[in-house]
PDBQT receptor file of N, H, CA, C and O in Angstrom, charges set to zero:
ATOM      1  N   UNK A   1       0.842  -1.174   0.000  1.00  0.00    +0.000 N 
ATOM      2  CA  UNK A   1       0.000   0.000   0.000  1.00  0.00    +0.000 C 
ATOM      3  C   UNK A   1       0.889   1.239   0.000  1.00  0.00    +0.000 C 
ATOM      4  O   UNK A   1       1.900   1.282   0.701  1.00  0.00    +0.000 OA
ATOM      5  N   UNK A   2       0.518   2.233  -0.776  1.00  0.00    +0.000 N 
ATOM      6  H   UNK A   2      -0.303   2.198  -1.346  1.00  0.00    +0.000 HD
ATOM      7  CA  UNK A   2       1.317   3.454  -0.905  1.00  0.00    +0.000 C 
ATOM      8  C   UNK A   2       0.812   4.504   0.074  1.00  0.00    +0.000 C 
ATOM      9  O   UNK A   2      -0.381   4.805   0.101  1.00  0.00    +0.000 OA
ATOM     10  N   UNK A   3       1.699   5.057   0.865  1.00  0.00    +0.000 N 
ATOM     11  H   UNK A   3       2.669   4.813   0.843  1.00  0.00    +0.000 HD
ATOM     12  CA  UNK A   3       1.325   6.108   1.811  1.00  0.00    +0.000 C 
ATOM     13  C   UNK A   3       1.557   7.465   1.175  1.00  0.00    +0.000 C 
ATOM     14  O   UNK A   3       2.565   7.685   0.504  1.00  0.00    +0.000 OA
ATOM     15  N   UNK A   4       0.617   8.370   1.392  1.00  0.00    +0.000 N 
ATOM     16  H   UNK A   4      -0.202   8.191   1.938  1.00  0.00    +0.000 HD
ATOM     17  CA  UNK A   4       0.745   9.735   0.893  1.00  0.00    +0.000 C 
ATOM     18  C   UNK A   4       0.698  10.648   2.094  1.00  0.00    +0.000 C 
ATOM     19  O   UNK A   4      -0.274  10.648   2.849  1.00  0.00    +0.000 OA
ATOM     20  N   UNK A   5       1.741  11.421   2.268  1.00  0.00    +0.000 N 
ATOM     21  H   UNK A   5       2.530  11.420   1.654  1.00  0.00    +0.000 HD
ATOM     22  CA  UNK A   5       1.814  12.342   3.387  1.00  0.00    +0.000 C 
ATOM     23  C   UNK A   5       1.583  13.755   2.881  1.00  0.00    +0.000 C 
ATOM     24  O   UNK A   5       2.262  14.213   1.962  1.00  0.00    +0.000 OA
ATOM     25  N   UNK A   6       0.633  14.434   3.475  1.00  0.00    +0.000 N 
ATOM     26  H   UNK A   6       0.081  14.062   4.221  1.00  0.00    +0.000 HD
ATOM     27  CA  UNK A   6       0.321  15.801   3.072  1.00  0.00    +0.000 C 
ATOM     28  C   UNK A   6       1.050  16.735   4.026  1.00  0.00    +0.000 C 
ATOM     29  O   UNK A   6       0.728  16.830   5.210  1.00  0.00    +0.000 OA
ATOM     30  N   UNK A   7       2.030  17.413   3.476  1.00  0.00    +0.000 N 
ATOM     31  H   UNK A   7       2.291  17.337   2.514  1.00  0.00    +0.000 HD
ATOM     32  CA  UNK A   7       2.776  18.357   4.290  1.00  0.00    +0.000 C 
ATOM     33  C   UNK A   7       3.434  19.361   3.353  1.00  0.00    +0.000 C 
ATOM     34  O   UNK A   7       4.317  19.014   2.569  1.00  0.00    +0.000 OA
ATOM     35  N   UNK A   8       2.998  20.586   3.446  1.00  0.00    +0.000 N 
ATOM     36  H   UNK A   8       2.280  20.868   4.083  1.00  0.00    +0.000 HD
ATOM     37  CA  UNK A   8       3.550  21.639   2.595  1.00  0.00    +0.000 C 
ATOM     38  C   UNK A   8       3.933  22.811   3.486  1.00  0.00    +0.000 C 
ATOM     39  O   UNK A   8       3.259  23.841   3.494  1.00  0.00    +0.000 OA
ATOM     40  N   UNK A   9       4.983  22.653   4.210  1.00  0.00    +0.000 N 
ATOM     41  H   UNK A   9       5.530  21.817   4.204  1.00  0.00    +0.000 HD
ATOM     42  CA  UNK A   9       5.410  23.668   5.163  1.00  0.00    +0.000 C 
ATOM     43  C   UNK A   9       6.621  24.435   4.658  1.00  0.00    +0.000 C 
ATOM     44  O   UNK A   9       7.515  24.759   5.440  1.00  0.00    +0.000 OA
ATOM     45  N   UNK A  10       6.664  24.727   3.370  1.00  0.00    +0.000 N 
ATOM     46  H   UNK A  10       5.938  24.463   2.735  1.00  0.00    +0.000 HD
ATOM     47  CA  UNK A  10       7.784  25.450   2.788  1.00  0.00    +0.000 C 
ATOM     48  C   UNK A  10       7.625  26.935   3.065  1.00  0.00    +0.000 C 
ATOM     49  O   UNK A  10       6.514  27.420   3.278  1.00  0.00    +0.000 OA
ATOM     50  N   UNK A  11       8.730  27.647   3.063  1.00  0.00    +0.000 N 
ATOM     51  H   UNK A  11       9.633  27.253   2.890  1.00  0.00    +0.000 HD
ATOM     52  CA  UNK A  11       8.694  29.058   3.410  1.00  0.00    +0.000 C 
ATOM     53  C   UNK A  11       8.224  29.954   2.280  1.00  0.00    +0.000 C 
ATOM     54  O   UNK A  11       7.652  31.011   2.545  1.00  0.00    +0.000 OA
ATOM     55  N   UNK A  12       8.441  29.572   1.034  1.00  0.00    +0.000 N 
ATOM     56  H   UNK A  12       8.905  28.713   0.818  1.00  0.00    +0.000 HD
ATOM     57  CA  UNK A  12       8.045  30.435  -0.072  1.00  0.00    +0.000 C 
ATOM     58  C   UNK A  12       6.881  29.827  -0.836  1.00  0.00    +0.000 C 
ATOM     59  O   UNK A  12       6.756  28.606  -0.922  1.00  0.00    +0.000 OA
ATOM     60  N   UNK A  13       6.032  30.682  -1.388  1.00  0.00    +0.000 N 
ATOM     61  H   UNK A  13       6.134  31.674  -1.317  1.00  0.00    +0.000 HD
ATOM     62  CA  UNK A  13       4.847  30.216  -2.112  1.00  0.00    +0.000 C 
ATOM     63  C   UNK A  13       5.179  29.313  -3.291  1.00  0.00    +0.000 C 
ATOM     64  O   UNK A  13       4.532  28.277  -3.445  1.00  0.00    +0.000 OA
ATOM     65  N   UNK A  14       6.171  29.658  -4.148  1.00  0.00    +0.000 N 
ATOM     66  H   UNK A  14       6.697  30.499  -4.023  1.00  0.00    +0.000 HD
ATOM     67  CA  UNK A  14       6.471  28.741  -5.261  1.00  0.00    +0.000 C 
ATOM     68  C   UNK A  14       6.879  27.348  -4.781  1.00  0.00    +0.000 C 
ATOM     69  O   UNK A  14       6.490  26.347  -5.384  1.00  0.00    +0.000 OA
ATOM     70  N   UNK A  15       7.644  27.278  -3.721  1.00  0.00    +0.000 N 
ATOM     71  H   UNK A  15       7.960  28.091  -3.232  1.00  0.00    +0.000 HD
ATOM     72  CA  UNK A  15       8.043  25.970  -3.186  1.00  0.00    +0.000 C 
ATOM     73  C   UNK A  15       6.838  25.230  -2.627  1.00  0.00    +0.000 C 
ATOM     74  O   UNK A  15       6.701  24.021  -2.818  1.00  0.00    +0.000 OA
ATOM     75  N   UNK A  16       5.976  25.947  -1.946  1.00  0.00    +0.000 N 
ATOM     76  H   UNK A  16       6.087  26.929  -1.791  1.00  0.00    +0.000 HD
ATOM     77  CA  UNK A  16       4.779  25.333  -1.381  1.00  0.00    +0.000 C 
ATOM     78  C   UNK A  16       3.885  24.814  -2.496  1.00  0.00    +0.000 C 
ATOM     79  O   UNK A  16       3.346  23.712  -2.399  1.00  0.00    +0.000 OA
ATOM     80  N   UNK A  17       3.725  25.602  -3.555  1.00  0.00    +0.000 N 
ATOM     81  H   UNK A  17       4.164  26.498  -3.634  1.00  0.00    +0.000 HD
ATOM     82  CA  UNK A  17       2.899  25.175  -4.683  1.00  0.00    +0.000 C 
ATOM     83  C   UNK A  17       3.490  23.946  -5.362  1.00  0.00    +0.000 C 
ATOM     84  O   UNK A  17       2.758  23.047  -5.777  1.00  0.00    +0.000 OA
ATOM     85  N   UNK A  18       4.799  23.909  -5.473  1.00  0.00    +0.000 N 
ATOM     86  H   UNK A  18       5.394  24.639  -5.136  1.00  0.00    +0.000 HD
ATOM     87  CA  UNK A  18       5.481  22.754  -6.070  1.00  0.00    +0.000 C 
ATOM     88  C   UNK A  18       5.228  21.506  -5.229  1.00  0.00    +0.000 C 
ATOM     89  O   UNK A  18       4.993  20.429  -5.777  1.00  0.00    +0.000 OA
ATOM     90  N   UNK A  19       5.274  21.640  -3.914  1.00  0.00    +0.000 N 
ATOM     91  H   UNK A  19       5.464  22.515  -3.469  1.00  0.00    +0.000 HD
ATOM     92  CA  UNK A  19       5.028  20.524  -3.013  1.00  0.00    +0.000 C 
ATOM     93  C   UNK A  19       3.577  20.045  -3.138  1.00  0.00    +0.000 C 
ATOM     94  O   UNK A  19       3.314  18.843  -3.151  1.00  0.00    +0.000 OA
ATOM     95  N   UNK A  20       2.644  20.991  -3.229  1.00  0.00    +0.000 N 
ATOM     96  H   UNK A  20       2.858  21.968  -3.219  1.00  0.00    +0.000 HD
ATOM     97  CA  UNK A  20       1.235  20.635  -3.389  1.00  0.00    +0.000 C 
ATOM     98  C   UNK A  20       1.036  19.880  -4.696  1.00  0.00    +0.000 C 
ATOM     99  O   UNK A  20       0.321  18.879  -4.738  1.00  0.00    +0.000 OA
ATOM    100  N   UNK A  21       1.668  20.360  -5.763  1.00  0.00    +0.000 N 
ATOM    101  H   UNK A  21       2.249  21.174  -5.729  1.00  0.00    +0.000 HD
ATOM    102  CA  UNK A  21       1.567  19.683  -7.054  1.00  0.00    +0.000 C 
ATOM    103  C   UNK A  21       2.077  18.246  -6.959  1.00  0.00    +0.000 C 
ATOM    104  O   UNK A  21       1.465  17.324  -7.498  1.00  0.00    +0.000 OA
ATOM    105  N   UNK A  22       3.189  18.066  -6.277  1.00  0.00    +0.000 N 
ATOM    106  H   UNK A  22       3.686  18.815  -5.838  1.00  0.00    +0.000 HD
ATOM    107  CA  UNK A  22       3.766  16.727  -6.126  1.00  0.00    +0.000 C 
ATOM    108  C   UNK A  22       2.806  15.802  -5.379  1.00  0.00    +0.000 C 
ATOM    109  O   UNK A  22       2.627  14.645  -5.762  1.00  0.00    +0.000 OA
ATOM    110  N   UNK A  23       2.193  16.314  -4.317  1.00  0.00    +0.000 N 
ATOM    111  H   UNK A  23       2.338  17.253  -4.006  1.00  0.00    +0.000 HD
ATOM    112  CA  UNK A  23       1.249  15.502  -3.541  1.00  0.00    +0.000 C 
ATOM    113  C   UNK A  23       0.025  15.141  -4.370  1.00  0.00    +0.000 C 
ATOM    114  O   UNK A  23      -0.476  14.021  -4.278  1.00  0.00    +0.000 OA
ATOM    115  N   UNK A  24      -0.466  16.083  -5.184  1.00  0.00    +0.000 N 
ATOM    116  H   UNK A  24      -0.059  16.994  -5.260  1.00  0.00    +0.000 HD
ATOM    117  CA  UNK A  24      -1.619  15.806  -6.045  1.00  0.00    +0.000 C 
ATOM    118  C   UNK A  24      -1.264  14.732  -7.063  1.00  0.00    +0.000 C 
ATOM    119  O   UNK A  24      -2.069  13.843  -7.341  1.00  0.00    +0.000 OA
ATOM    120  N   UNK A  25      -0.061  14.814  -7.619  1.00  0.00    +0.000 N 
ATOM    121  H   UNK A  25       0.593  15.536  -7.393  1.00  0.00    +0.000 HD
ATOM    122  CA  UNK A  25       0.366  13.803  -8.593  1.00  0.00    +0.000 C 
ATOM    123  C   UNK A  25       0.452  12.422  -7.942  1.00  0.00    +0.000 C 
ATOM    124  O   UNK A  25       0.110  11.423  -8.575  1.00  0.00    +0.000 OA
ATOM    125  N   UNK A  26       0.903  12.351  -6.692  1.00  0.00    +0.000 N 
ATOM    126  H   UNK A  26       1.181  13.162  -6.177  1.00  0.00    +0.000 HD
ATOM    127  CA  UNK A  26       0.951  11.064  -5.986  1.00  0.00    +0.000 C 
ATOM    128  C   UNK A  26      -0.449  10.494  -5.809  1.00  0.00    +0.000 C 
ATOM    129  O   UNK A  26      -0.675   9.305  -6.030  1.00  0.00    +0.000 OA
ATOM    130  N   UNK A  27      -1.391  11.352  -5.407  1.00  0.00    +0.000 N 
ATOM    131  H   UNK A  27      -1.207  12.318  -5.227  1.00  0.00    +0.000 HD
ATOM    132  CA  UNK A  27      -2.766  10.887  -5.247  1.00  0.00    +0.000 C 
ATOM    133  C   UNK A  27      -3.346  10.421  -6.578  1.00  0.00    +0.000 C 
ATOM    134  O   UNK A  27      -4.031   9.400  -6.643  1.00  0.00    +0.000 OA
ATOM    135  N   UNK A  28      -3.071  11.166  -7.621  1.00  0.00    +0.000 N 
ATOM    136  H   UNK A  28      -2.515  11.996  -7.568  1.00  0.00    +0.000 HD
ATOM    137  CA  UNK A  28      -3.582  10.827  -8.953  1.00  0.00    +0.000 C 
ATOM    138  C   UNK A  28      -2.976   9.516  -9.462  1.00  0.00    +0.000 C 
ATOM    139  O   UNK A  28      -3.628   8.773 -10.195  1.00  0.00    +0.000 OA
ATOM    140  N   UNK A  29      -1.761   9.243  -9.085  1.00  0.00    +0.000 N 
ATOM    141  H   UNK A  29      -1.231   9.847  -8.490  1.00  0.00    +0.000 HD
ATOM    142  CA  UNK A  29      -1.056   8.060  -9.564  1.00  0.00    +0.000 C 
ATOM    143  C   UNK A  29      -1.429   6.769  -8.856  1.00  0.00    +0.000 C 
ATOM    144  O   UNK A  29      -0.996   5.696  -9.275  1.00  0.00    +0.000 OA
ATOM    145  N   UNK A  30      -2.219   6.845  -7.798  1.00  0.00    +0.000 N 
ATOM    146  H   UNK A  30      -2.571   7.717  -7.458  1.00  0.00    +0.000 HD
ATOM    147  CA  UNK A  30      -2.614   5.637  -7.087  1.00  0.00    +0.000 C 
ATOM    148  C   UNK A  30      -3.546   4.805  -7.955  1.00  0.00    +0.000 C 
ATOM    149  O   UNK A  30      -4.347   5.341  -8.720  1.00  0.00    +0.000 OA
ATOM    150  N   UNK A  31      -3.431   3.517  -7.827  1.00  0.00    +0.000 N 
ATOM    151  H   UNK A  31      -2.780   3.082  -7.206  1.00  0.00    +0.000 HD
ATOM    152  CA  UNK A  31      -4.304   2.629  -8.595  1.00  0.00    +0.000 C 
ATOM    153  C   UNK A  31      -5.747   2.765  -8.095  1.00  0.00    +0.000 C 
ATOM    154  O   UNK A  31      -5.993   3.211  -6.975  1.00  0.00    +0.000 OA
ATOM    155  N   UNK A  32      -6.677   2.375  -8.939  1.00  0.00    +0.000 N 
ATOM    156  H   UNK A  32      -6.478   2.012  -9.850  1.00  0.00    +0.000 HD
ATOM    157  CA  UNK A  32      -8.099   2.456  -8.589  1.00  0.00    +0.000 C 
ATOM    158  C   UNK A  32      -8.407   1.617  -7.354  1.00  0.00    +0.000 C 
ATOM    159  O   UNK A  32      -9.220   2.016  -6.520  1.00  0.00    +0.000 OA
ATOM    160  N   UNK A  33      -7.771   0.471  -7.232  1.00  0.00    +0.000 N 
ATOM    161  H   UNK A  33      -7.111   0.146  -7.910  1.00  0.00    +0.000 HD
ATOM    162  CA  UNK A  33      -8.001  -0.397  -6.086  1.00  0.00    +0.000 C 
ATOM    163  C   UNK A  33      -7.533   0.271  -4.794  1.00  0.00    +0.000 C 
ATOM    164  O   UNK A  33      -8.229   0.226  -3.780  1.00  0.00    +0.000 OA
ATOM    165  N   UNK A  34      -6.353   0.891  -4.835  1.00  0.00    +0.000 N 
ATOM    166  H   UNK A  34      -5.788   0.928  -5.660  1.00  0.00    +0.000 HD
ATOM    167  CA  UNK A  34      -5.864   1.595  -3.646  1.00  0.00    +0.000 C 
ATOM    168  C   UNK A  34      -6.741   2.793  -3.318  1.00  0.00    +0.000 C 
ATOM    169  O   UNK A  34      -6.992   3.071  -2.146  1.00  0.00    +0.000 OA
ATOM    170  N   UNK A  35      -7.211   3.506  -4.337  1.00  0.00    +0.000 N 
ATOM    171  H   UNK A  35      -7.008   3.280  -5.289  1.00  0.00    +0.000 HD
ATOM    172  CA  UNK A  35      -8.085   4.657  -4.097  1.00  0.00    +0.000 C 
ATOM    173  C   UNK A  35      -9.373   4.214  -3.427  1.00  0.00    +0.000 C 
ATOM    174  O   UNK A  35      -9.872   4.895  -2.531  1.00  0.00    +0.000 OA
ATOM    175  N   UNK A  36      -9.914   3.090  -3.847  1.00  0.00    +0.000 N 
ATOM    176  H   UNK A  36      -9.509   2.536  -4.575  1.00  0.00    +0.000 HD
ATOM    177  CA  UNK A  36     -11.133   2.576  -3.249  1.00  0.00    +0.000 C 
ATOM    178  C   UNK A  36     -10.890   2.192  -1.792  1.00  0.00    +0.000 C 
ATOM    179  O   UNK A  36     -11.703   2.498  -0.920  1.00  0.00    +0.000 OA
ATOM    180  N   UNK A  37      -9.783   1.530  -1.537  1.00  0.00    +0.000 N 
ATOM    181  H   UNK A  37      -9.123   1.282  -2.246  1.00  0.00    +0.000 HD
ATOM    182  CA  UNK A  37      -9.457   1.086  -0.179  1.00  0.00    +0.000 C 
ATOM    183  C   UNK A  37      -9.123   2.257   0.732  1.00  0.00    +0.000 C 
ATOM    184  O   UNK A  37      -9.391   2.199   1.932  1.00  0.00    +0.000 OA
ATOM    185  N   UNK A  38      -8.547   3.309   0.191  1.00  0.00    +0.000 N 
ATOM    186  H   UNK A  38      -8.329   3.356  -0.784  1.00  0.00    +0.000 HD
ATOM    187  CA  UNK A  38      -8.094   4.445   0.998  1.00  0.00    +0.000 C 
ATOM    188  C   UNK A  38      -8.945   5.684   0.780  1.00  0.00    +0.000 C 
ATOM    189  O   UNK A  38      -8.456   6.798   0.966  1.00  0.00    +0.000 OA
ATOM    190  N   UNK A  39     -10.203   5.523   0.393  1.00  0.00    +0.000 N 
ATOM    191  H   UNK A  39     -10.601   4.618   0.242  1.00  0.00    +0.000 HD
ATOM    192  CA  UNK A  39     -11.002   6.687   0.007  1.00  0.00    +0.000 C 
ATOM    193  C   UNK A  39     -11.153   7.705   1.139  1.00  0.00    +0.000 C 
ATOM    194  O   UNK A  39     -11.121   8.909   0.883  1.00  0.00    +0.000 OA
ATOM    195  N   UNK A  40     -11.316   7.255   2.363  1.00  0.00    +0.000 N 
ATOM    196  H   UNK A  40     -11.342   6.277   2.570  1.00  0.00    +0.000 HD
ATOM    197  CA  UNK A  40     -11.458   8.190   3.482  1.00  0.00    +0.000 C 
ATOM    198  C   UNK A  40     -10.152   8.960   3.686  1.00  0.00    +0.000 C 
ATOM    199  O   UNK A  40     -10.168  10.178   3.861  1.00  0.00    +0.000 OA
ATOM    200  N   UNK A  41      -9.041   8.257   3.665  1.00  0.00    +0.000 N 
ATOM    201  H   UNK A  41      -9.029   7.268   3.523  1.00  0.00    +0.000 HD
ATOM    202  CA  UNK A  41      -7.743   8.923   3.828  1.00  0.00    +0.000 C 
ATOM    203  C   UNK A  41      -7.483   9.871   2.659  1.00  0.00    +0.000 C 
ATOM    204  O   UNK A  41      -6.965  10.970   2.855  1.00  0.00    +0.000 OA
ATOM    205  N   UNK A  42      -7.837   9.453   1.455  1.00  0.00    +0.000 N 
ATOM    206  H   UNK A  42      -8.258   8.560   1.296  1.00  0.00    +0.000 HD
ATOM    207  CA  UNK A  42      -7.649  10.311   0.283  1.00  0.00    +0.000 C 
ATOM    208  C   UNK A  42      -8.452  11.597   0.415  1.00  0.00    +0.000 C 
ATOM    209  O   UNK A  42      -7.963  12.673   0.070  1.00  0.00    +0.000 OA
ATOM    210  N   UNK A  43      -9.674  11.494   0.909  1.00  0.00    +0.000 N 
ATOM    211  H   UNK A  43     -10.071  10.620   1.190  1.00  0.00    +0.000 HD
ATOM    212  CA  UNK A  43     -10.495  12.699   1.118  1.00  0.00    +0.000 C 
ATOM    213  C   UNK A  43      -9.835  13.634   2.116  1.00  0.00    +0.000 C 
ATOM    214  O   UNK A  43      -9.817  14.849   1.918  1.00  0.00    +0.000 OA
ATOM    215  N   UNK A  44      -9.298  13.074   3.182  1.00  0.00    +0.000 N 
ATOM    216  H   UNK A  44      -9.313  12.087   3.343  1.00  0.00    +0.000 HD
ATOM    217  CA  UNK A  44      -8.594  13.896   4.172  1.00  0.00    +0.000 C 
ATOM    218  C   UNK A  44      -7.356  14.536   3.551  1.00  0.00    +0.000 C 
ATOM    219  O   UNK A  44      -7.059  15.701   3.814  1.00  0.00    +0.000 OA
ATOM    220  N   UNK A  45      -6.639  13.780   2.732  1.00  0.00    +0.000 N 
ATOM    221  H   UNK A  45      -6.880  12.834   2.518  1.00  0.00    +0.000 HD
ATOM    222  CA  UNK A  45      -5.445  14.308   2.067  1.00  0.00    +0.000 C 
ATOM    223  C   UNK A  45      -5.807  15.454   1.126  1.00  0.00    +0.000 C 
ATOM    224  O   UNK A  45      -5.130  16.482   1.097  1.00  0.00    +0.000 OA
ATOM    225  N   UNK A  46      -6.878  15.269   0.360  1.00  0.00    +0.000 N 
ATOM    226  H   UNK A  46      -7.428  14.434   0.384  1.00  0.00    +0.000 HD
ATOM    227  CA  UNK A  46      -7.303  16.314  -0.575  1.00  0.00    +0.000 C 
ATOM    228  C   UNK A  46      -7.741  17.554   0.197  1.00  0.00    +0.000 C 
ATOM    229  O   UNK A  46      -7.412  18.672  -0.200  1.00  0.00    +0.000 OA
ATOM    230  N   UNK A  47      -8.467  17.379   1.277  1.00  0.00    +0.000 N 
ATOM    231  H   UNK A  47      -8.734  16.471   1.599  1.00  0.00    +0.000 HD
ATOM    232  CA  UNK A  47      -8.867  18.530   2.092  1.00  0.00    +0.000 C 
ATOM    233  C   UNK A  47      -7.646  19.274   2.622  1.00  0.00    +0.000 C 
ATOM    234  O   UNK A  47      -7.623  20.505   2.630  1.00  0.00    +0.000 OA
ATOM    235  N   UNK A  48      -6.643  18.542   3.059  1.00  0.00    +0.000 N 
ATOM    236  H   UNK A  48      -6.662  17.542   3.052  1.00  0.00    +0.000 HD
ATOM    237  CA  UNK A  48      -5.411  19.168   3.538  1.00  0.00    +0.000 C 
ATOM    238  C   UNK A  48      -4.693  19.920   2.428  1.00  0.00    +0.000 C 
ATOM    239  O   UNK A  48      -4.155  21.006   2.647  1.00  0.00    +0.000 OA
ATOM    240  N   UNK A  49      -4.689  19.332   1.231  1.00  0.00    +0.000 N 
ATOM    241  H   UNK A  49      -5.125  18.451   1.054  1.00  0.00    +0.000 HD
ATOM    242  CA  UNK A  49      -4.051  19.997   0.093  1.00  0.00    +0.000 C 
ATOM    243  C   UNK A  49      -4.801  21.272  -0.285  1.00  0.00    +0.000 C 
ATOM    244  O   UNK A  49      -4.180  22.275  -0.637  1.00  0.00    +0.000 OA
ATOM    245  N   UNK A  50      -6.128  21.239  -0.216  1.00  0.00    +0.000 N 
ATOM    246  H   UNK A  50      -6.632  20.425   0.070  1.00  0.00    +0.000 HD
ATOM    247  CA  UNK A  50      -6.901  22.447  -0.502  1.00  0.00    +0.000 C 
ATOM    248  C   UNK A  50      -6.607  23.551   0.512  1.00  0.00    +0.000 C 
ATOM    249  O   UNK A  50      -6.515  24.723   0.149  1.00  0.00    +0.000 OA
ATOM    250  N   UNK A  51      -6.462  23.176   1.774  1.00  0.00    +0.000 N 
ATOM    251  H   UNK A  51      -6.537  22.223   2.068  1.00  0.00    +0.000 HD
ATOM    252  CA  UNK A  51      -6.103  24.158   2.798  1.00  0.00    +0.000 C 
ATOM    253  C   UNK A  51      -4.714  24.723   2.533  1.00  0.00    +0.000 C 
ATOM    254  O   UNK A  51      -4.491  25.926   2.667  1.00  0.00    +0.000 OA
ATOM    255  N   UNK A  52      -3.785  23.857   2.160  1.00  0.00    +0.000 N 
ATOM    256  H   UNK A  52      -3.965  22.879   2.052  1.00  0.00    +0.000 HD
ATOM    257  CA  UNK A  52      -2.427  24.312   1.844  1.00  0.00    +0.000 C 
ATOM    258  C   UNK A  52      -2.437  25.241   0.635  1.00  0.00    +0.000 C 
ATOM    259  O   UNK A  52      -1.725  26.246   0.611  1.00  0.00    +0.000 OA
ATOM    260  N   UNK A  53      -3.242  24.904  -0.361  1.00  0.00    +0.000 N 
ATOM    261  H   UNK A  53      -3.821  24.088  -0.341  1.00  0.00    +0.000 HD
ATOM    262  CA  UNK A  53      -3.338  25.732  -1.560  1.00  0.00    +0.000 C 
ATOM    263  C   UNK A  53      -3.927  27.099  -1.224  1.00  0.00    +0.000 C 
ATOM    264  O   UNK A  53      -3.449  28.125  -1.708  1.00  0.00    +0.000 OA
ATOM    265  N   UNK A  54      -4.957  27.106  -0.401  1.00  0.00    +0.000 N 
ATOM    266  H   UNK A  54      -5.345  26.273  -0.007  1.00  0.00    +0.000 HD
ATOM    267  CA  UNK A  54      -5.559  28.379   0.016  1.00  0.00    +0.000 C 
ATOM    268  C   UNK A  54      -4.538  29.236   0.769  1.00  0.00    +0.000 C 
ATOM    269  O   UNK A  54      -4.460  30.445   0.552  1.00  0.00    +0.000 OA
ATOM    270  N   UNK A  55      -3.774  28.622   1.635  1.00  0.00    +0.000 N 
ATOM    271  H   UNK A  55      -3.837  27.640   1.812  1.00  0.00    +0.000 HD
ATOM    272  CA  UNK A  55      -2.746  29.342   2.383  1.00  0.00    +0.000 C 
ATOM    273  C   UNK A  55      -1.678  29.902   1.443  1.00  0.00    +0.000 C 
ATOM    274  O   UNK A  55      -1.237  31.038   1.612  1.00  0.00    +0.000 OA
ATOM    275  N   UNK A  56      -1.265  29.112   0.462  1.00  0.00    +0.000 N 
ATOM    276  H   UNK A  56      -1.623  28.189   0.325  1.00  0.00    +0.000 HD
ATOM    277  CA  UNK A  56      -0.246  29.563  -0.492  1.00  0.00    +0.000 C 
ATOM    278  C   UNK A  56      -0.760  30.745  -1.311  1.00  0.00    +0.000 C 
ATOM    279  O   UNK A  56      -0.027  31.705  -1.545  1.00  0.00    +0.000 OA
ATOM    280  N   UNK A  57      -2.020  30.676  -1.747  1.00  0.00    +0.000 N 
ATOM    281  H   UNK A  57      -2.616  29.896  -1.557  1.00  0.00    +0.000 HD
ATOM    282  CA  UNK A  57      -2.602  31.781  -2.512  1.00  0.00    +0.000 C 
ATOM    283  C   UNK A  57      -2.702  33.028  -1.634  1.00  0.00    +0.000 C 
ATOM    284  O   UNK A  57      -2.393  34.131  -2.084  1.00  0.00    +0.000 OA
ATOM    285  N   UNK A  58      -3.128  32.859  -0.397  1.00  0.00    +0.000 N 
ATOM    286  H   UNK A  58      -3.379  31.963  -0.031  1.00  0.00    +0.000 HD
ATOM    287  CA  UNK A  58      -3.197  33.998   0.524  1.00  0.00    +0.000 C 
ATOM    288  C   UNK A  58      -1.823  34.609   0.742  1.00  0.00    +0.000 C 
ATOM    289  O   UNK A  58      -1.688  35.832   0.738  1.00  0.00    +0.000 OA
ATOM    290  N   UNK A  59      -0.801  33.781   0.933  1.00  0.00    +0.000 N 
ATOM    291  H   UNK A  59      -0.911  32.788   0.936  1.00  0.00    +0.000 HD
ATOM    292  CA  UNK A  59       0.567  34.282   1.099  1.00  0.00    +0.000 C 
ATOM    293  C   UNK A  59       0.999  35.067  -0.131  1.00  0.00    +0.000 C 
ATOM    294  O   UNK A  59       1.622  36.122  -0.011  1.00  0.00    +0.000 OA
ATOM    295  N   UNK A  60       0.667  34.553  -1.318  1.00  0.00    +0.000 N 
ATOM    296  H   UNK A  60       0.161  33.696  -1.415  1.00  0.00    +0.000 HD
ATOM    297  CA  UNK A  60       1.024  35.226  -2.555  1.00  0.00    +0.000 C 
ATOM    298  C   UNK A  60       0.327  36.587  -2.654  1.00  0.00    +0.000 C 
ATOM    299  O   UNK A  60       0.941  37.582  -3.040  1.00  0.00    +0.000 OA
ATOM    300  N   UNK A  61      -0.954  36.618  -2.303  1.00  0.00    +0.000 N 
ATOM    301  H   UNK A  61      -1.453  35.811  -1.989  1.00  0.00    +0.000 HD
ATOM    302  CA  UNK A  61      -1.712  37.867  -2.399  1.00  0.00    +0.000 C 
ATOM    303  C   UNK A  61      -1.180  38.911  -1.418  1.00  0.00    +0.000 C 
ATOM    304  O   UNK A  61      -1.142  40.099  -1.740  1.00  0.00    +0.000 OA
ATOM    305  N   UNK A  62      -0.773  38.481  -0.239  1.00  0.00    +0.000 N 
ATOM    306  H   UNK A  62      -0.804  37.516   0.022  1.00  0.00    +0.000 HD
ATOM    307  CA  UNK A  62      -0.252  39.412   0.759  1.00  0.00    +0.000 C 
ATOM    308  C   UNK A  62       1.086  39.967   0.307  1.00  0.00    +0.000 C 
ATOM    309  O   UNK A  62       1.373  41.142   0.536  1.00  0.00    +0.000 OA
ATOM    310  N   UNK A  63       1.906  39.153  -0.328  1.00  0.00    +0.000 N 
ATOM    311  H   UNK A  63       1.673  38.198  -0.515  1.00  0.00    +0.000 HD
ATOM    312  CA  UNK A  63       3.232  39.578  -0.775  1.00  0.00    +0.000 C 
ATOM    313  C   UNK A  63       3.177  40.462  -2.021  1.00  0.00    +0.000 C 
ATOM    314  O   UNK A  63       4.098  41.239  -2.269  1.00  0.00    +0.000 OA
ATOM    315  N   UNK A  64       2.109  40.347  -2.798  1.00  0.00    +0.000 N 
ATOM    316  H   UNK A  64       1.361  39.715  -2.596  1.00  0.00    +0.000 HD
ATOM    317  CA  UNK A  64       2.013  41.109  -4.056  1.00  0.00    +0.000 C 
ATOM    318  C   UNK A  64       1.668  42.558  -3.822  1.00  0.00    +0.000 C 
ATOM    319  O   UNK A  64       1.551  43.327  -4.777  1.00  0.00    +0.000 OA
TER     320      UNK A  64
């Protein structure tokens, strides 16, 4: 079983966005069987990624 860890604690927005992209690609790359078995965890991971994305966008807007 493949573990996906959601953690985007980078200091700069481009780095954080790159990390979010990598995590999304890992989730997308999981087989259908693993997605079915891990659907609850995947939902939690996606929610965490959305929060990270919102934070990165907010950081970008504040810096602009």
